[in-house]
C-alpha positions, 0 to 999 in steps of 0.5 A: 500500499502507498502512504498515498493515505495520509493525504486521505486521512488530512481530508478526512480531519477536515471533513470532521475533526477528531474527537479531543479523547479518542475512545480507546487510544492510545493502542497497544499495537503489541498486544492486539498483535499478541491477542489476535496472531497480526499486526493490522494495516498502518492505515486502520492503526493511524486512523484509530490513533487518531479518531479510537472507535465510534463510527463515521455518519454519512449520507449512506448512514453509520459506518463503524469503526471497531475497538481494536482492544477490549478488557473482554475480548480478542478483535476476533473473537468480536468478529467471529459471529460474522466469520461462522456465519459466512462459512454457515450460509456457503456451506448450505448454498454452494452458489452463495456470493460470496465464496471469499474463503475467512480467516484465518484461510489463506486470502480470507475475509476477515470482518472490519466492521458494518454498516447502518444498511446491514453491510459486512466490511472487512479485509481481503487478507492477501499479502502483508497486511499493508496491502489487504483490500477494503471488501465489501459483503453486501448479501443483503441486497444481493453482492458483494464487492472488493474495491483493493483500496485500504480503510481510510480510503474508503472512509473518504468515499464513505463521506462524501458520497460515490465508493466506485461501485456500480452496487453501491451506487452514488449517494448525497453526503450529506453532513458528516460527521464522526460519533465517538464511542464512549465506552467499551463496547457490550459482550456477551462471551457468547461466543457458541452459537446452535440452532436445535431442531426437534422431531415430530412430537403431534401430541404434545404440546405446541412449541409455538405456544410458550411464552418468550420468557416462559422459554427463556428461562427453560433454556439457561443458561443458553439465551435465545435467538429465534424459535418457531414451530412447524408441529404437524403428522405431515411435517417431520420437524416440529420446532427448532431453535436458536440459541447462544451462549458461552463455551464454558456453559455447553454441558449446562445447556445440552442439559436443559435443550435435554430437559426441554425435549422431553417436556415436548415430547420429542427428540433432538434432531439436530444440532448445527453451528452457526458456520455449517457445521454440526454442533453438540458431539453425539454421545453428549446428547441423550436422545438425539433422533439419529447421532450426527457426524 
């Protein structure tokens, strides 16, 4: 990467002055490298050193600049759910775009931050970090693209109304500003996510009639992310529930879900992790209908 980003950073400073006390600075980049196994691109480090964590806001909405260091997690842990989610969609849909590998695979996509319109912004980690390109995963809008620029130039484009992508289109920049983060970003530690499908139970109480607050208590310490019921003699799956939980809580979550299956008079048909791989070893689930590999 050339040093042209330095001019872009000065341009950004002219558009929206940085906060007097940027949140999370000065950043210990040596600690960042020790925690995550890599040092991020120099333009990202400079941007964070000047602005800290927060949001650049323009006519397109919010663009997140993430918190590099956090008391409860590493940078990579903070974006792992996005990595797993992309891998899961790629596994389930053979024609799903983008087909980028995911970090830490060679040349993998490493999420950097999000936008207020549902795009994931990240790096394609080819070569030296200063050679990494910014890319956008906008699968909700049906496209993804690599820009072959660094994050500072991307921020400039975000603030001036043209990302240089046909898919994104031009937009009115409007009033631009930087909204600084003022406290540590929330972190639950729930880095495990699974979708559990239950077998058919035509004679059991309807899963869908269970109030959400009651269901939430039944699966503690798991946290309900979504659930739905499909109980019918003609449909092989009675219901499903998606949970998030801390890794050390998994045995307790398994026991709680087994109790729920027993109450419903059903069995656990499958457990799939967010990245599309089988979750929970079959030997640890007493009432799963079929062992999962």
